[in-house]
Phi, psi and omega in degrees: 000328177297320176299315183299315180294322177294316178295314180295319178296323177293312183295321176302314178301318175296317181296323180279352182083006180281343176218149176275141168300131184243125174301328180292318177291320177300313176300321177297315176297317181299314176302320181294313177302317182295322182288333180271346178292141178299147178305332185274354182272131178300142179250143182293323183095341181228042179304315184301319175294325182290317179293320178299316177300321178295318178299318181300320182292323179294316183294324184280348178090007180277351177221140176276143177298140181278162176290162176294323177296322179294317178297317179296316181300314184300310180299322178298313182293324171299310183293334180278348188077016178280343173225154177276163176296154186293144177248341178217164174295330180290333177293322175295310183293326177297316176302311184294324178295327178293337184271353184080017178056000000 
């Protein structure tokens, strides 16, 4: 839950223009997603790039920052193997859209 709050807070800051999207942070979040996914779940291999692209979309206003519960749901589903790690920024947006963001 703390990770969901931290990630959500960062994405909110990016969306508000209070923080710049960073490829390094995107890579860090992508690595975290890969680390919580079960070993049996296929990994996209470019989660960091997908997260960085998503952060760029939030910064540009093309995607709305998700709520903390939506981020937690996403993290829970990745760790349960219900969804694969992101392969594109669109896969993140699509998942969050199904939750109503």
